[in-house]
C-alpha positions in Angstrom: -34.8 -30.5 41.8 -37.5 -33.0 42.2 -37.9 -35.2 39.1 -41.0 -37.4 38.3 -40.5 -40.4 36.0 -44.1 -41.3 35.1 -43.3 -44.6 33.4 -41.8 -45.8 36.7 -44.3 -43.9 38.9 -41.2 -42.6 40.8 -39.9 -39.3 42.1 -36.3 -38.6 43.0 -34.0 -35.6 43.7 -31.8 -34.6 40.8 -28.8 -32.2 41.3 -28.9 -28.9 39.4 -26.1 -30.3 37.2 -25.7 -34.1 37.2 -22.1 -35.0 36.8 -22.1 -38.8 37.5 -24.4 -40.4 35.0 -24.7 -44.2 34.5 -26.3 -44.9 31.2 -27.6 -48.4 30.5 -29.2 -47.3 27.2 -26.7 -47.4 24.3 -28.8 -44.9 22.3 -28.8 -42.4 25.2 -25.1 -42.8 25.7 -24.6 -42.1 22.0 -26.8 -39.1 22.2 -25.0 -37.7 25.3 -21.7 -38.0 23.5 -23.2 -36.3 20.4 -24.2 -33.4 22.6 -20.7 -33.1 23.9 -21.7 -34.4 27.4 -19.7 -37.7 27.4 -17.4 -36.4 30.1 -20.4 -36.6 32.5 -21.0 -40.3 31.8 -19.2 -42.4 34.4 -20.7 -45.8 33.7 -22.2 -47.6 30.6 -23.8 -50.8 29.5 -21.7 -53.5 27.8 -23.4 -52.6 24.5 -22.5 -48.9 24.4 -19.0 -49.5 23.1 -20.5 -50.6 19.7 -21.5 -47.0 18.9 -18.8 -44.8 20.5 -15.2 -45.1 19.2 -12.7 -45.8 22.0 -15.3 -45.7 24.7 -13.3 -45.9 28.0 -15.9 -46.0 30.7 -16.6 -48.7 33.3 -19.3 -51.2 32.4 -22.0 -51.0 35.1 -24.5 -53.5 33.7 -26.4 -54.5 30.6 -30.0 -54.4 29.5 -31.5 -56.5 32.3 -29.0 -56.5 35.2 -26.4 -54.3 36.9 -23.1 -54.8 38.6 -24.0 -53.8 42.2 -20.4 -53.3 43.3 -19.6 -51.1 40.3 -22.8 -49.0 40.9 -21.7 -48.5 44.5 -18.2 -47.4 43.5 -19.6 -45.0 40.8 -22.2 -43.4 43.1 -24.4 -42.1 40.3 -26.5 -39.0 40.6 -28.5 -40.1 37.6 -29.2 -43.6 36.1 -30.7 -43.8 32.6 -32.7 -46.8 31.4 -35.6 -47.2 29.0 -39.0 -48.7 29.0 -40.0 -52.0 27.3 -38.1 -54.9 28.7 -35.8 -52.7 30.6 -38.6 -51.1 32.7 -38.4 -54.0 35.2 -34.7 -53.1 35.8 -35.8 -49.5 36.3 -38.4 -50.5 38.8 -35.8 -52.5 40.8 -33.4 -49.6 40.8 -36.2 -47.2 41.9 -37.1 -49.7 44.7 -33.5 -49.3 46.0 -33.9 -45.5 46.1 -31.5 -44.8 43.2 -32.0 -41.7 41.0 -33.3 -43.6 37.9 -35.2 -42.2 34.9 -36.7 -44.4 32.2 -36.7 -42.9 28.7 -39.7 -43.9 26.6 -39.1 -46.5 24.0 -39.7 -44.4 20.9 -42.7 -45.2 18.6 -41.3 -43.0 15.8 -38.3 -41.1 14.6 -39.9 -38.1 16.3 -39.9 -40.0 19.6 -36.1 -40.3 19.2 -35.8 -36.5 18.8 -38.0 -36.0 21.8 -35.8 -38.2 23.9 -32.8 -36.1 23.0 -34.6 -33.0 24.4 -35.5 -34.9 27.6 -31.9 -36.0 28.0 -30.7 -32.5 27.6 -33.2 -31.3 30.2 -32.2 -34.0 32.7 -28.6 -32.8 32.4 -29.6 -29.1 32.5 -28.3 -28.8 28.9 -31.7 -28.5 27.1 -30.3 -26.4 24.2 -27.8 -29.2 23.4 -30.6 -31.7 23.3 -32.7 -29.5 20.9 -29.7 -28.8 18.7 -28.9 -32.5 18.3 -32.5 -33.1 17.3 -32.5 -30.3 14.8 -29.3 -31.8 13.2 -30.8 -35.2 13.0 -34.0 -33.9 11.6 -32.1 -32.0 8.9 -29.9 -35.0 8.0 -33.0 -37.3 7.8 -34.7 -34.7 5.5 -31.7 -34.7 3.2 -31.7 -38.5 2.9 -35.4 -38.6 2.2 -35.0 -35.9 -0.5 -32.5 -37.9 -2.5 -34.6 -41.1 -2.5 -35.7 -42.2 -6.0 -39.4 -42.0 -6.8 -39.7 -45.8 -7.0 -40.1 -47.2 -3.5 -39.5 -50.9 -2.9 -41.8 -52.8 -0.6 -39.9 -54.0 2.4 -40.5 -56.9 4.8 -38.6 -56.3 8.0 -37.6 -59.3 10.3 -35.8 -58.7 13.6 -34.2 -61.5 15.5 -33.6 -60.7 19.2 -31.5 -63.7 20.1 -33.8 -66.6 19.3 -36.9 -64.4 19.2 -38.3 -63.2 15.9 -40.5 -60.2 15.3 -41.6 -58.1 12.4 -42.6 -54.4 12.6 -45.8 -52.5 12.2 -46.4 -48.7 12.0 -45.8 -48.0 15.7 -42.0 -48.1 15.7 -39.2 -45.8 14.6 -37.9 -48.6 12.4 -40.9 -48.0 10.1 -39.8 -44.4 9.8 -36.2 -45.5 9.2 -37.3 -47.6 6.2 -39.4 -44.7 5.0 -36.6 -42.1 5.3 -34.4 -44.5 3.3 -36.9 -44.6 0.5 -38.8 -47.8 1.1 -42.3 -48.8 2.3 -42.6 -51.4 5.1 -45.3 -53.9 4.1 -47.0 -53.8 7.5 -46.8 -50.0 8.0 -50.6 -49.8 8.5 -50.6 -52.2 11.5 -51.3 -50.5 14.8 -48.5 -52.4 16.5 -44.8 -51.9 17.0 -43.5 -55.5 17.0 -45.3 -58.7 16.3 -44.9 -62.3 15.0 -46.1 -62.2 11.4 -48.1 -64.8 9.5 -45.8 -66.0 6.7 -48.8 -66.5 4.3 -49.6 -62.8 4.8 -46.1 -61.8 4.0 -46.5 -63.6 0.6 -49.7 -61.8 -0.1 -48.0 -58.4 0.5 -45.4 -59.1 -2.3 -42.3 -57.5 -0.7 -39.4 -56.6 -3.0 -36.8 -56.6 -0.2 -36.3 -59.0 2.8 -34.6 -56.8 5.4 -33.3 -58.9 8.3 -31.5 -58.0 11.5 -29.7 -60.5 13.7 -27.1 -60.4 16.4 -23.6 -61.8 16.3 -24.3 -64.4 19.0 -27.4 -65.7 17.2 -26.7 -65.3 13.4 -29.6 -65.9 11.0 -29.3 -67.2 7.5 -31.9 -65.4 5.4 -31.6 -67.9 2.5 -32.3 -70.7 4.9 -35.4 -68.9 6.2 -36.7 -68.4 2.7 -36.2 -72.1 2.0 -37.9 -73.2 5.2 -40.9 -71.1 4.5 -41.2 -72.1 0.9 -40.9 -68.5 -0.2 -38.5 -69.4 -3.0 -41.2 -70.2 -5.4 -43.7 -67.6 -4.2 -41.5 -64.5 -3.8 -38.6 -62.8 -5.6 -36.9 -60.8 -3.0 -33.6 -59.1 -2.6 -31.9 -59.8 0.8 -30.5 -56.9 2.9 -28.8 -57.9 6.2 -28.5 -55.5 9.2 -26.0 -56.1 12.0 -25.1 -54.5 15.3 -22.4 -52.5 13.6 -22.8 -48.7 13.9 -24.6 -47.3 10.9 -26.1 -50.6 9.9 -28.2 -51.4 12.9 -31.9 -51.2 12.6 -32.6 -51.4 16.3 -30.2 -48.7 17.4 -32.2 -45.5 17.9 -29.3 -43.2 18.8 -28.0 -40.4 16.5 -26.4 -43.0 14.3 -29.8 -43.9 13.0 -29.3 -41.3 10.3 -26.1 -43.1 9.2 -28.2 -46.3 9.1 -30.8 -44.6 7.0 -28.1 -43.5 4.5 -26.7 -47.1 4.4 -30.1 -48.6 4.0 -31.0 -46.2 1.2 -27.9 -47.5 -0.7 -29.2 -51.1 -0.1 -32.7 -50.4 -1.2 -31.7 -48.4 -4.3 -28.5 -50.0 -5.5 
């Protein structure tokens, strides 16, 4: 079957039933396992083990590079990457003639559900993809339904290594906060990720400072508040997100509903 990946402007031949999938997107790996298709995954990124218990698959690369020897040994009939920063890797793999497909970086919770359907279709298991999306949608609705009427205003700050960003309305993280019963203070911005003006944060009067950082580059929220002189201007409750499954703001796999449940408990203690 001829497959066209529009984000890479690339066509390739895909077997009727792909059996050797290298997945360099932890969310997609998590989704495939949730669909019961983990046995068809032969290689993963070094981040996938965070979200799947006892994952015993060869590591074939990470977000920006691959292990060429491992790729040759695994001989994949489908390679999964995403857009955003990983698109460059997808283009390189396409240039080498590999069967690579880049899933869109989701702009909303519904984008995550759509990616599940696309994954199912790529593996010729479209019903499994749709069923996973229906389960996630029902779980998210149940979490939303039990949120208290009072909704805290939430300032979200993400640290990708040494790089800081906040979120606007064009990202699934905005939906995550909403499902959990909060309102992101920049939800009306027509952006996904941006560097905020700290003075504007103060004018928005958030109730919660929700911050994500990685283990290799830990961030001290109290120190950030001190540096920005927010201590006198704001009275915020700090909530810290990590790479742990069910507490990770930037993981858009099926465990996002676990994160929504955890976040709800933090926003409404």
